N, C-alpha and C positions, 0 to 999 in steps of 0.2 A: 432409366438414366437420371442422375441427380440434376436438378435445375441449377443454373448458374446462380451463385450467391452474390447479391449486391446489397450492401448494408449502409443505411443512413443512421449514423450515431447522433444522439442528442445529449447536450450537457448544459445545464443552467448555471453551474458554478462559475464564478469569475476568478477563483483562486487557483493555486498550483500546489498539489500535494500528491500523495500516493494514488488517489483515484484518477486524477488527470494524467499522471505519468503512466498508469496502467492502460488507460484508453489509448494514448498515443502509441505506446509500445505494441499493443495488439493491432492497431490499425497498420502500423509499419510491417509487422510480421505477416498479416494477412495479405497485404499488397505484394509482398515477396512471393506469396503462394498463388498469385494471380487472381485474388478476390478483391472486388471493387469495394472501396471504403470512402465515405465522405462524412462530414459532420455539420450539424446546425447548432449554433451556440450564440451567446451574446457578443456583440461587437467588441466590448471592452475586456472580454475574458482573456486570460493567459493562454488558454487552450486554442483560442481562435488564432492567435499569433503563431503558436507552435505548429498547429496543423497547416497553416498557410506556408510557413517556412519549410515544412517537410514536403510540400507539393500536393497536398490534398485539396479537393474542392471544399471550401468553407462558405456557408451561408449564414448570415446574421439575422436572427429573429429575436423579438423582445423577451419572450418567456416571462411575461409580466405577472402571471398567476396560473393557477391550476386550470382555469377555464378561460385562458386568453385565446379568443377565437382567431385573432390575427395569426398567432403562432400555430394553432391547431390546423387551420386551413392552409397556412404556409407550408407546414410539414407534409400535409397530404399532397399539395402541389409539387413539392420537391421530390417526394418519393415517386410520384407518377412520371414526372419530367425526366428523372434519371433512371427509371425502371428498377428502383430499389424494391426488393421483395421482403426485406426485414428492416424494421425500425428498432434500433437498440438504444434503450434509454438508461440513464445513470443516476440522476438526482431527483428530488421530489417533484418540483414543478415541471421539469421537462418530461418526467415519466407520465404525469397526467396528460400533458399535451400530446406527447408521442403516442400514448395508448389510444386516446380518442381519435387522433389522426389515422391511426392504423385501422380502427374499427370503421371509421367513415370511408376509408379508401380500400378496404379489403386487403390490408397488408399485415403480415405477421409482425408481432411485437414481442420483443424480449426485454425484460426489466432486470437490470443488474442491481444488486444490493451490496454496497461496498462496506458499510459501517455495521458495527455490532450493537449500536445503541438500540434500546428496546422499542419495538413497534407496538403501539397501543392497539389491542384487539378492538374490532368494531367494523362498521360498514365500510369506512374509508380503507382500512387495511385489506378487507376482502376484495374491494374493488381493484385497488392498485397492485395487489400481489396475487390475486387469484382469478377474478373474472375478466379483467381487461387484458392482461398480457397472455400470450400463448405459452410462454415459459419464463421462469425466473432463474437467474444465475446469482448465487450467493458466494461471496468471497470467503467461504469457510463453512464447515459442516454445522457449527453451532448456530450460525445465522440461519441456515436452512431449517434446522430443527426448531428454532424459535418461531419462524414463520409458520411451519407446519403444525406445531403443537399448540401454540398460543393464538394464532390467527386463523386456524382451521383451513389452511391452504392445502391444495391438492399435492400430495407428495410426488405424484407421477410427473408433475411439470416443474418441479423445483430441483435444481442441480447445484451441487457444491463444486466450485472451481477455484481453489486457493491460488493466490499469487505465486508465481514461480520466478526463478532468476536465471539469467543467461550464464550457463556454466562455462562458456567459452570466455566471456568477458570477466566473470567473477571466478578467477583462477588463483591457486596458490603461487603461480609463477609470475604474477603481475609485477611490473616495474614500479618501485616506490621512490625513485630518486627525486621527483618533483615535490612529493610530500615531505621528504626529509629536508629539502631546501626550505620549505615553508616552516617547519618546526625549528630549523636553525640549530640543530644539535640538542635541543631541550629534551629529546627523547632518549638520548644516549645514557645508558646506565639506569634508566628509569622504566617503570611500568607505564604503559599508555592506556588509560581508561577512555574509551571512545563511545560516542553516540552519533548516529546519523539520522536526523529527523527534522521535519519542519519545526521551527521554533514557535510552537503553540502550546497553550496551557496544559492540555490533556495528554501531551506526550511525556510529561513527567520530568522535565529538566530540573525543576525546583527540587524534587525528591532526590534526583541524582546529585545535585550540589550539596544537599544536606547529608547524604550518605558519604560523600567524599570528605566533607568536613569532619564527620565522625571517624572515617578511616585514617585521616591524616594524623590523628593522635597515636595510632598504633603502627601505621605503615607509611612513613613519610616520603618514600622514594617513588612518587608517581606524578604524572600530569594528567589533566582532563582535557581531552581533545573533542571539541564540539563542532560538528560539521552540519551545516544547514542554515537557512535564513527563515525569517518569519516575523510575526507580530511581537515576539518577546525579545527581539535582538537588542533593544535598548535596556531591557530590564535585567537580563541575565548577568551582565558584568557587575551591575550594582548588587545583585543578590550574592554573587561570588565574593565581592569585597566585604559585604556585611558578615558573611560566614567565615571570613578570614582565609579564604583560599584563592583570592583573585590572582595571585602570582603563579598559581599552578594551572590556570585555565588558558587554553588556546582556542580562540574563536576563529574558525576557518571560513565561515560564511558558506555560501553555496559553492559546491565543487562538482565538476564533471568527472573527476578521477576518483570516484567513490571506491572502486576496488582497491586502489593503492592506499587510500586512507584506511580502509578496513584492515589491509594486510599489516600496516604498522601498529595496529592496536593490539595490546595484550589481551583485551577483552572488549567486546562490543555489547553495549547495554541498550535495552529498550524498556524503560520503566513506565510505560503508558498507564494512565489512570482509567481510561475508558475508550470506547469507540473503535478499538482495533479489530480488524477482521482477522487475517492470519499474518499480516505484515509482509512487505516486500524486503524489508531490511534484514530480518533474521535469516531467511534462506540465502540472501546474498553473502552475509558474513559466514554462514556455515559452509558455503561453497568455496570461499576464500581460504577457509581453514582456521578462522579466528574463533576462539572460545566465545560463547554467548551467554548473557544473562538477560532475562526478560521478566516482566510482571505476568500475572495470570489474567490480565484484562482481556476481555473479548475471546478471540480464538487463538491466542498466542500459544496455548498449551497443545494445540493441534500440531504445531510446528516444533516446539522445543519441549522435550520430555525431561522432566527434572531428574538430575542425577545420571542421565543416560546420554543426552545430546547437549546438555547445558544446564543452567540453573534457572529455577522459576521462583519468584518471590511475590508476596501479596502486593497489590497496587497501593501506592501511597505509603508504604512502610519503609522509611529511610533506614531504620536500624537493621531490618532484615536484608535490605540491599547492601548495606555496609558489610554485614557478615558474609554475604555471598561473594562480594568483591574480595574480601580478605581471604576467604577460603580459596578462591580461584587463583589469586596472585601468589599466595604462599605455597601452593601445591601445583607447580607447573606441569608435573608429569600427569597427574590426574586430569588437569584441564586439557592437556594435549590429547589424552585418550578420548575424552568426551568430544573434542573438536574433530577427531578422526571419525568417530561414529556419526557425528552430525553431518559431516561432508558426505559420507556414504548414504545416509538417509536422504539428504537433499538431492543427491544425484539420482536416487531411485524414485523419489516422490515429488520433488519441489523444483523441477526445472521449468524454464519458460517454454520449452518445446512441449512439455506435457500440458501446460496451461493452454497453449494454442490448440493442441489436438483436442482437448476436452471441450473447449469453446466451439470449435468447428463441429464437433459431434452434436452439440445443441443446435447450432444453425441448421445442420442437415435434418435433424429430427423434426424441428418445427416446420420445415418446408415439406416434409413427408406427410405430416399429420393433416 
């Protein structure tokens, strides 16, 4: 008989982005399957508020450093107190604290690696990705392969679980009326180039603005629809004005109706410069049926296959992105065919249900070992 799974998540980050969204989505999905989930995080973090609002037990710990003994022993106490048999860690500092708490308390530890940034080989990498955790879940095959090949980690305990999307929520049949009201008719008779991403530097918003400035010289009938919030929210309008396309750009801010936003887009773009795993945005847009263009940063090419399910361009190359946008918008039949193939691929390989099933398989495996 499989033991009951009870998971204590840890998260050092105070921000809100794809990583934190994924943690919360997984916690909710596992709760629906009857599996206990709780989280330890910093008091001021966005995920603390989100988890509490969703009805999860939330414990605040300082996570002041890799060897923060107050946090390490606090995690061990929490896991024992709540009968948690897995500590699932997500960021650097909490992964050290969580792994040491697990070792001290005889509790299984799973380390998630969400980013594609390079991990420097050496003792620290061997400790946190090989010796301390019982398993590692990477958000993409390329991250797993990097850890195995460059950091000499045990391939038998490293798993690739790409982010999936909810194919019920992200559907071609989504209602777009609220988003049309936001755009106030500006989309009528025009192409809508869209991006859904936290407004941070490495997401490539500046490159997209530069590409659109180039595209405007050849294909004037478009608007740029930017969905998201973040550190660059004050800079992007200034950059758009400097490039002469300010009047074309609609800044929507944070939106909860992302499927509807994507459905109104003629093309959804993710021009990331670095750090991407496999992205939650690309599978979402693919399931909605919107054509996609992304950069080749990180593991995005695991999701989007150039010329088959979308277009892929080099990171930071505004000219290449402008050319891909021009091709996509000027040949709608080819773009629609790629979008159909993309949706079929996403339904087969990139659903949220598959993500949860694959993660559950790792939970069960570590408890069997």
